[in-house]
Structures are given as structure tokens and as C-alpha cells.
C-alpha positions, 0 to 999 in steps of 0.5 A: 490699482488700488489693490496693487497699492494696498499690497505694495504698501503692506509689502514694505512692512512684510519685507522689513520684518523678514529681513531681520532674519534673512539676507536681502539677496537670499530673500530676493532669490526666494522671491524671484524663483517662487514668482517665476514658477507661479506666474509660468504656471498660471500663464500655462494653465490659462493658455497665455504662453502661445509663441511670440516673435523673438523680438518680443522676447528681447523686449521681455529680457529688458523688462526682466532686467530692469523691473525684476533683476535690478529693481528688486535687488536694489529694492531689498538691499536699500530696505535692509540698510540700517535706518531705512523706514517702510514709509520712507521707502514708499515715499521714494516709490511715490516719485515713480510717476515723475520719473515715468513722465520724464522718461515718457517725454524723452522717449516721445510716448508722453506729451506736455500737459500742464494739468498732468504736471500739476498732479504729478507735482502736487502728489510728489509734494504731498509725499515729500512732506510725509517724508520730511515729517519723519526726519530722514537723517542724511548724516547717518548710515540711512542715507545709503539705503535711500541712495539705493532705493532712489536707483531702484525707483528709476529702474521701476519707472523704466520698467513701467514706461518701456513695458507699456507697448509690450503689455498692449501688444501681449497682454498683462499676464504674458508680459509679466510672466516672461519679465519675471522668468527672465528676471529670475533667470538673470539672477539665478547664478548668484541666486544658486550661490546664496541658496547654497550658503543659506542656513535653512533653519532660518526659514521660521513660520513668520519667514515662510509667511512673509515669503508667501506674501512676496510670491503670491501677492507682491510679486505675482498679483501686484506686478500683474495688476500694474501691467493690467493698469497699463492697458487702461491708463498711461504709464505716468498715471499708473505710476502716480498711484505709487504716491498713495503708498506713503500715507498707506504704509504709515497708516498700516504701520500705525495699526499693526506697529503702533507708529503714530499718525501726525497731522502732517501725515493727514495733510500729505495724504490729502495733497497725494489723493488730490494730486492723483485725481488731478493727474487722471483728469489730464 
């Protein structure tokens, strides 16, 4: 999960840089198409595309709709809004563990555990502290971006909880592949329009490098790592690792963009890590 967390944290910076040139929904089109082809080829070559019952495909379709089509479209749109900062977006995704645990309680897949709840609350407190320190201005247009991202987080949490059974039954690679393929298919009618109206001269070397990162690492490796972790941990425990993304994203922003690191960031990171360890003990 640490590898997935690093890829996702760096992805916030990579995506926002590419969004300065390419419309978010066009970027989503390239990401979906490329990732679906890559994962399908990987699954085909490794023998992970054996026939499964139609009931399993219905589940893959639901996962593709929630985790790929809806989640990623909302994520790109939210990150593209004026004033939205990568570390703020990462903070909202840090709330995935709380939503996943709540969904699990409602669906009967999780049990009430005080230690687990305490870890989730501690980690979310640390992530929220980082956000407050950065000073989100809800009086400006940036609030629109965060509201869109909030919806994206709900879809992502449901993707993890509802995919728990599928990944245990069919494995992480097959589940990830079919979810990505169906997600891309659901998006394809609008995606075709985005490509038809796209100015292909915008595909500069920097944009191509960003697309390679998104397709190979963020969509391919990261989605696979997420579901692989579900074969070892419960959904709320896996989702809790997203609480590491805000401090890690801020750290990467300092290294590559010169964004200063504050004392609040350091303390928030300590709370997040403590919450992750406490939750795993639960």
C-alpha cells in the first residue's frame, strides 16, 4: 500500500500540471482508454481472463461505474477548478477510510470496533489539520472544486467496499481489469466526442509524460495495488492509507514545487501515521 500511496500522491501534482493544457474530461478519456488496454493486455498475457459467471460481470460493471467512470470524472473536474490545491484534494481522499467504514457498517461487512474508529478519527484529524493550515477559502470558487471532490471520494469509498467480495473471489488483476474496461466503455460515447473535438497539437512532451504516468502507474499499478491490498486487509484498513496522501503530497510539492513545509504539516503527518497504525491494530 505504500507504493500505491506514493503513486497516488505524486499523481495529484502530475494531473494538475497536465490540466493546465488539456481539458479534464479529455484527459480522463486518454486515461480510461490507455489503462483499459494496458490492463486487458496484462491480464490476457498472464491468463487472468478465464470466463466468469455473468453475475460477476454485473458486479464488475458496477465497480467500473463507481470507481472509474464516476470517481475519476469527478476527481479530474474537481482538481481542475480554480483554487483547488493538490494537498487539499489529497486531504479529502484521506476521508475514504471513514466513508468505507461507515458503508461497511451499513452493509454488514464491518463490525463496530472502538480501536478501529479511534484510529480513523485520529488519522482524519491529522489530515484535516493539514487542510486547515493551508487555508481553504469557501468564499471563493475553490469551494466548488472541493464539493466535486467530496462526491468523488464517496464513489471511491463505495468502489473499495463493494469490490471486497469480487477481489476475494476473482483476484485483484481480473477485478481491476474488468472494472477499468467497463468504466471506459461507459464513458466511451462522451469520450469519443472529446477526442473528435480535441486539438492534438496540445500533446506536448510534458503532457505525454503525464499521460504515461496516469495510464501505467496511477490507473494501472495503483488500481491493482489497491485491490491486491484488499486480499490482505479489510476495506476500511486499506482506505485508511489514503490518509498518508496529504502530508506526502505536500512533501512532494515542497521537493519539486518549492511549497514550504510548516510545523502544522509535520504534526498532522504524525497524527495520520499514528492513526494508520492504531487502525491496523483494530
